VOROFI-155449 format. One record per residue: x, y, z of N, C-alpha, C, CB in turn. Coordinates in steps of 0.2 Angstrom, whole numbers, plus 5000, padded with zeros to 4 digits. Glycine has a CB too. Example, Ala and Ser with C-alpha at 12.3 -4.5 7.8 and 13.67 -1.06 7.14 Angstrom:
506649725039506249785039506649845039505749785045/506449895035506849955036506450005039507049975029/
***
This chain:
508948904887508548894892508648944898508648824895/508148984900508249034905508349004912507649084904/508749044915508849024922508449064927509649024924/508249044933507849074937508249134941507549034943/507949194942508349244945508349224953507949314944/508949244955509149234962509449304965509549174964/509449314971509749374974510449374973509549374982/510749324971511549324970511649374964511749254968/511149394960511349444955511349514958510749444950/511249524964511249594967511949604970510649594972/512049664972512749684975512749654982512749764976/513349644984513449604991513149634996514249604992/513049704997512749735003512049725003512849815002/511749714997510949694997510849624999510649714990/511349584996511249514998511349505006511849474994/511749535009511849535016511249565020512549575018/511049615017510449645020509849595020510249715017/509749565014509149515014509249455018509149495006/509849435019510049385023509849395031510749365023/510049455033509849485039509149485041510249545041/508749505035508049505036507649445035507749555030/508149385034507849315033507449315027507449295039/507649345022507349345015507849305011507149415012/507649245009508149205005507949184998508149135008/507249184996507049174990506549234987506549104989/506649254981506249304978505549284977506449334971/505049324979504349314977504249314970503849364981/503649294967503549284960503649354957502749264959/503349414960503449474957504149504957502949524960/504449484962505249504962505649464957505449484969/505449404956505849364951505649384944505549284952/505049414943504949434936505149504935504149434935/505149544940505249614939505949644940504849654944/506349614945507049634946507449624940507249594952/507549574937507949564931507849614926507949494928/507149624924506949674919507149744921506249674918/507049764928507249824930507949844930506949834937/508349784932509049794932509349814925509449734935/508949784920509149794913508949864910508849744908/508649904914508349964912507749974909508949994908/507349914909506749914905506149954910506449844904/505749994906505150024910504649974910504950084906/504249974916503849914917503149944920504149874922/502649914919501949914923501949844926501349934918/501949844932501949784936501349774941502649774940/500949714940500449704944500549644949499749694940/500449654955500449604960500049624966501249584962/499749574969499249594974499649614980498849534976/499249644985499549674991499949624995499049714995/500449634998500849595002501249534999500349555006/501449554992501849504989502549524987501449484982/502749584990503449604990503549654984503849544989/503049694983503149744977503649794979502449774975/503649814985504149864987504849844986504049884995/505049784988505749754987505849754979505749694990/505349734976505349724968505649784965504749694965/505449844967505749904964506349934968505249954963/506349924974506949954978507549924977506749944985/507549854976508249814975508549834969508049744975/508249844963508549864957508749934957508149854951/508349984960508550054961509150054965507950094964/509250024971509750034975510450004972509649994982/510249944968510849914965511249964960510649854961/510850014957511150054952511350124955510650064947/511250134961511450204964512250204964511150214971/512450264962513250274963513350324969513450314956/513650304974513750344980514250404979514050304986/514650394974515150444972514850504969515750424968/514250494966513850554962513350584967513550524956/513550644969513150684974512550714970513550734978/512050674968511450704964510950644965511650714957/510350674964509750624964509750584958509050664965/509750514960509750464954509150424953510350424955/508750424959508050394958507550424962508150324961/506950424960506350454963505850404964506050514959/505550394970504950354971504350394973505150294976/503850394970503250424971502650384975502850464965/502450404980501950364984501350414985502250344991/500750384985500150424986499950444993499550374984/500250414998500150445005500750455009499650395009/500750495014501350505018501550445022501150565023/501050405024501250345028501650295023500550315030/501350285017501750235013502450265011501350225006/502450325010503150355008503650345014503050435007/503450355020503850345026504050265026503550375032/503550225025503750155025504250135020503050115025/504150155014504650145009505350165011504450175002/505350225014506050255017506350205022505950325020/505850175026506150135031506350065028505550115036/506050045023506349985020506949995017505749955015/507050055013507650075009508250075014507550135005/508150105020508650125025508850055028508450165030/508450005029508549945031509049905026507949905033/508849915020509249885014509949905013508849885008/510049975014510650005013511149995019510650075011/510849985025511349975030511850035031511749905030/512450015031512950065032513250095026513550035037/512950075020513250105014513150175013512850065008/513650215010513650285010513050315005514250305008/512450295006511950325002511450365006511450264999/511250425003510750465007510050465004511050535007/509550445008508950445006508550505009508550375008/508150545004507750595007507050585006507950655002/506650605012505950595012505650665011505750555018/505250675006504850745005504150735005505150774999/503750745010503050725010502650795012502850675015/502050795009501550845011501450845018500950845006/501250895021501050895028501650915032500850835030/502250905030502850925033503050995031503450875032/503451025035503651095034504151105028504051125040/503951135023504251135017504951175017503851175011/504951225022505551265023506151225026505451325027/505951175030506451135033506651085028506151095039/506251065023506451015018506951055013505850995014/506851115012507251155008507951165011506951225006/507951175017508551175021508951115021508451195029/508551055021508850995021509250975014508350935023/508851005009509150995002509751035001508651014997/509851095005510451135004511051105007510251205007/510951065013511451035017511650975013511251025024/511250935011511450865008511050845002511250815014/511350824997511050804991510850724991511450814985/510250704992510150634992510250594986509350624994/510350534986510450494980509750464978510950434982/509350454983508650434981508150474985508650354983/507650494982507150534985506450494985507050604981/506150494990505450464991504950514993505450404996/504350524990503950574992503250574989504250644991/502850614991502150624988502250664982501650654994/501850654977501950694971501850764971501450664966/501350794975501250864976501850894979500550874980/502050874984502650904987503250904983502850874994/503450844980504050844975503950894970504150774973/503350894967503250944961503351014964502550934958/503151024970503151094973503951114973502851104979/504351064976505051074976505351084970505351024980/505151054965505451054958505251124955505151004953/504651144956504451214953504851264957503651224954/505051254963505451304967506151304965505351304974/506351254960507051244958507451224964507351304955/507151184969507551164975507751094974507151174981/507351054970507450984969507750974961506850944970/508350964961508650954954508650884952509450974954/508350874946508150804943508550784937507450794942/509150824935509550814929509850744929510050864929/509950714935510350654935509850594937510950654940/509250604937508750544939508750494933508050574940/508850434935508850384930508250344930509450334931/507950334936507350294937506750334941507550224940/506150324939505550354942505150294944505250414938/504950284950504450234952503850264954504750184957/503250244952502650264954502250204958502150284948/502250204964501950154968501250164969502250154976/500850114970500050124970499850164964499850154976/500050144958499850184952499150184951500250144946/498750134952498050134951497750184956497750064953/497950194962497650244966497850314964497950234973/498450324961498750384959498250414953499450384957/498150364948497750374943497050394944497750314938/496750364950496050384952495950454955495850324957/496550484957496550544960496850594955496850544967/496450644952496650684947497250724949496050734945/497250754955497750804957498450764958497650834964/498350704960499050664961499250644954498850594965/498850624950499050594943499350654939498550564939/499050714940499250774936500050794939498850834938/500150784945500750794948501250744945500750794956/501050674945501450624943501650634936501150554943/501250654932501350674924501850734924500650694921/501750784927502150844927502850824929501850904931/502950794934503650764937503950724931503550724944/503550674929503850634924504050664917503350574922/503650714915503850754909504450794910503250804907/504550824917505150864918505750814918505050894925/505750754920506250704920506450684913506150644925/505950674909506150654902505950584900506850664901/505750574894505450514891505950464890505150524884/506650474891507150434889507350394896507750464886/507050404901507250374908506850314909507150434914/507050274914506650214916506050234921507150164920/505450204919504850214923504650144926504350254919/504550144932504250084935503550094938504750054940/503050074936502350084939502150014942501850104933/502050014949501849954952501149964955502349944958/500749914955500049914957499749854959499649954952/499249854963498849784964498349774959498549794971/498149824955497649824949497949864944496949834951/497749844938497949884932497349914929498449844927/497149974930496550004927496650004919496450074929/496050004915496149994908496550054905495350004905/496450114907496750174904497450184907496350234905/497750144911498450154914498950154908498650104919/498950104904499550104899499450164894499450044894/498850184892498750244888498950314892497950254886/498850314898499050374902499850384903498750374909/500150324904500850324905501250334899501050254908/500950314893501250324887501450394885500850294881/501050444888501250514887501950534889500750554890/502150504894502850514896503350454897502850554903/503050394896503450334897503250294891503350294904/503450304885503150274879503350194878503350304873/503850174881504050104880504050064886504750104877/503450044888503350004895503149924893502850034899/503449884897503249814896502849794902503849764896/502249764901501749744907501949674909501049754905/502049664916502149604919501649594925502849594921/501449534926501049514931501249454935500249504929/501149454942501349404946500749344945501349414954/500949284945500449234944499949224950500849164944/499449194948498849194953498349244952499149204960/497749234955497149274955497349344959496549244957/496849384958496949454961496949444969496349494959/496449404971496449384979496649314979495749404982/497249304981497549234981497849214987498049224975/497549234993497849214999497449165003497949275004/497649105003497249045005497149055013497548975003/497549095016497549105023496949145025498149125026/496649185021496149235022495449205020496349305019/495049215025494349195024493949255023494049155030/493549255017493149315015492349295017493249325008/492049345021491349325023490949395022491349305030/490249385023489849445023489249425028489549455016/489049475031488549475036487949525035488849485043/487349505034486849545033486549585039486249515029/486449645039486149685045485849745042486649695050/485449775046485049845044485649895045484449855049/485549945041486050005041486050035048485750055036/485550045051485550075058485950025063484850085061/485949965062486249915067487049905065485949855067/487349935060487949915058488549925063488149955052/488549985066489049995071488949945077489050075074/488349935079488249885085488449815083487549895087/488349805077488549735074489349735074488349725067/489649785072490449785073490649775080490649855070/490349805085490449795092490349725094490049835096/489849695092489749625093490249575090488949605091/490449595084490949555080491549555084491049575073/491749615086492449625090492449575096492549695092/491849575100491849535106491749465104491149555110/491349445099491249375097491949345095490749365091/492349385091492949355089493549375093493149385082/493449405099493949425103494549465100494249365107/494349515096494849545091495349585095494549585086/495949575094496449615098496849665093496949575102/496849645086497149685081496749685075497849665080/496249735074495849735068495749805066495149705070/495549805059495449865056494649875054495849885050/494349925056493649935053493649995048493149955059/493449975042493450025036492750055036493649995030/492750125035492150155033492250195027491950205039/491650205023491750235017491750315017491150215012/491350335022491250405023491650435029490450425023/491950495028492350525033491850545039492650585031/491250565038490750575043490650515048490150615041/490650455045490550395049491150375053490350345044/491750405052492350385056492250405063492950425053/492150465065492050485072491550455075491950565072/490950445072490350415075490550345077489750415070/490850305072490950235073491450225079491250205067/492050275079492550265084492250285091493150315082/491850335091491650355098491150305101491250425097/490750275097490250225099490650165102489750205094/491150145098491550085100491950105107492050065095/492150155107492550175113492050185119492850245112/491450205118490950215123490750145126490350245121/490850095122490650025124491249985127490349985118/491850025128492449995131492949965127492249945136/492849975120493349945115493949995114492949935109/494549975114495150015113495150035106495749985116/494850085104494850105097495050175095494150095094/495350185089495550255087495450265080496250275089/495350325078495250335071495850355067494750395070/495850345060496450365056496150385050496950295055/496350445048496050475041496550525039495350495042/496450555033496850605030496650675033496650615022/496150675037496050735041496450755047495250745043/496750695049497150705055497850725053497250635059/498250755058498950785056499350725056499150835061/499950735053500450675052500650655059501050705048/500750695064500950675071500350635074501050745075/499750655073499150615076499150545073498550655075/499250545066499250475063499750435065499250485055/500350465066500950425068500850395076501650465068/500550435080500450425087499950365087500150485091/499350365083498850315083499150245080498250335078/499550255075499850195072500350155077500250205065/500750195080501150175085500850135091501650225088/500250165093499850135099499550065096499350175101/499350065090499050005087499549955086498750025080/500149975083500649925083500849885089501249955079/500949935094501149905101500549865105501349965105/499949875102499449835106499049875111499749775109/499249945111498849985116498149995113499250045117/498049995107497449995103497249935100497450055098/496649915100496449845097496149855091495949815102/495749915090495449925083495649995080494649925085/495749995074495850055070495250065066496550045066/494950125066494450135062494650185057493850175066/494650165050494950205045494550215039495650165044/494750265035494550275028495050235024494450355027/494950245018495450205013496150225013495150205006/496250285016496950305016497450255020497050375020/497150215025497450165028497550105025497150155035/497150095019497250025016497850025011496550025011/498150085009498650085005499350085008498550145000/499650025007500350025010500450025017500750085007/499850015021499950015028500149945030499250035032/500749945033501049875035501049865042501749875032/500549835045500549825052500549745053499949855056/500949715057500949645058500349625062501649625061/500149555061499749525065499049555065499949515072/498849585060498149605059497649545058497949665054/497249525062496849465061496149475058496749435068/495849535058495249545056495149615052494749545061/494849615046494649675043493849675043494949675035/493549725046492849725045492649785041492549735053/492249775036492049835032491349855034492049815024/491249915037490649935039490149945033490650005043/490449965027490149965021490549935016489950045019/490249895011490649875006490949925002490149825001/491549914999491949974996491549974989492649954995/491650034986491350054980491650014974491350134978/492350004975492749974969493049914971493250024967/493149864967493449804968494149814971493449754962/494549854968495249864970495249894977495549914965/494749924979494749954986494649894991494150004987/494249844989494249784993494849744993493649734990/495249744988495849714987496349744992496149714980/496449804992496849844996496749835004496949914994/496049835005495849825012496049755014495149845013/495849705010495949635012496649625013495649595007/497149665009497849645010498149665016498149685004/497749695021498049715027498049655032497649775031/497749605030497749545035498049485031497049525038/498149425035498449365032499149375029497949345026/499549415032500149435029500649385032500449505030/501249365028501749325029501449255032502149355035/500949225028500749165030500249155036501249115031/500049215039499649205045498949215043499849265049/498449185047497749185045497449255046497449135050/496949265042496549325043495849315041496849385039/495449365043494749365041494549435038494249345046/494149435033493849495030493049485030494049515023/492749525034492049525035491649585033491849515043/491249585028490949645025490149645028490949635017/489949705030489249705032488849735026489249755038/488349705025487849725020487149725022487949675014/486749775019486049775019485749725015485749845018/485149695016484849645012484849655005484149625015/484649725003484549734996485249744992484249804995/485849734996486449744993486849674990486949774997/486449624989486649564987487049564980486149514986/486949614976487249634970488049644971486949684966/488149674977488849684978489249624979488949734985/488949574982489349504982489449484975488849454986/488949484971489049464964489549494960488349464960/489649564962490149604959490849584961489949684960/490949574967491549554970491749484967491549554978/491249444967491449374964491649374957490749324965/491349424953491549434946492149464945490949464943/492249524949492849564947493549534951492749634950/493449494956494049474960494049394960494049494967/493649364956493649294956493649264964494149264952/493149294968493249284975492549254977493349354978/492649204982492049174985491949204992492149094986/491349234993491249255000490649215003490949335000/490849195009490349155013489949195018490749095017/489249175018488749205022488849185029488049195019/488849235034488949215041488449245045489649235044/488349225051487849255056488149265063487149205056/487849305066487949315073487449285077488049395075/487549235081487049195085487349185092486849125082/487049215097487149205104487949215105487049135106/488149275102488849305104489349265100488949295111/489149225095489649185091489549195084489649115093/490049195080490049205073489949135070490649235070/489449125066489249055063489249055056488649025066/489449005052489349005045488648975044489848955042/488448995037487748975035487648895036487548995028/487148875039486948805039486748775033486448785045/487148715031486948685025486348635026487548645022/485848635022485248595023485348525019484648625020/
***
């Protein structure tokens, strides 16, 4: 008879860190993934956004680091700079005063400074974006001989972006097929196992229990309007719901500035967030949003991946996402840690098929709503 995994299996310093973070019980994905990862098994793990995937791979990696060995022992690959830095933040909180060094190497930052940093100190764990880590390896500045574990976070997104996946593949091949690989993702694309087998031939697939969208605290709705009225409808929704912390998602980069400026013109505290902005600009916007100086973040999908902001109450989609997993990641920004949230998608009348697509792919029920006299109302039952 198998016994349930508990955090008592982890080193004392991690148990203490979890206690200080008020984390007492493992989530479903942590319970399934951590024991396998501690045993050295390579994994493809699926669990929806907000269920503790970061801890599920960080805890076993940190458990196995040897502080006396001055070499890189683990690598974590993330698709965006923001997610990479958030992973670093969680890792540093977990190690506390332990003598581990964590290095962050992301695109957009000065590569020469990163090289100088590597000369001075050899990190035990490296977190970064695939393009920059590969660049440092090709320059022979990042030595990977002692790497035991490679983690690929947001594996579905990496696979969807050819340049990212090419870099992931090249890094993995340099590290070697006999190492441990952990692929974590909210969705598992059909060809993921086939692609990973080229450099990680022996993986076991695990999934957290429950449906893809399984947060009972989040209400999923859609509202029909004309294309030309969408931005004004967003404005009305913000007022109707008195939104003080919400994210508006746009599909096209060119709609980002237009939406942001029109909202600001109408007195709404809004700012844009996209890959076109510098790292410093993004950090400034996110800080203001977290502190409540901004009420609305207008974002492209870069913000949907790994963006962890507490108390986001509303997600408004100016356009329905093209893919079901994009909806999943956007929706995962609200309703975190048991709090209530709403996801409202704006659709044109001829786009009813998108609702059917989401129902089918995500086993999701979306309720039709209306804006009447400045209030959001559900469809009246006859």
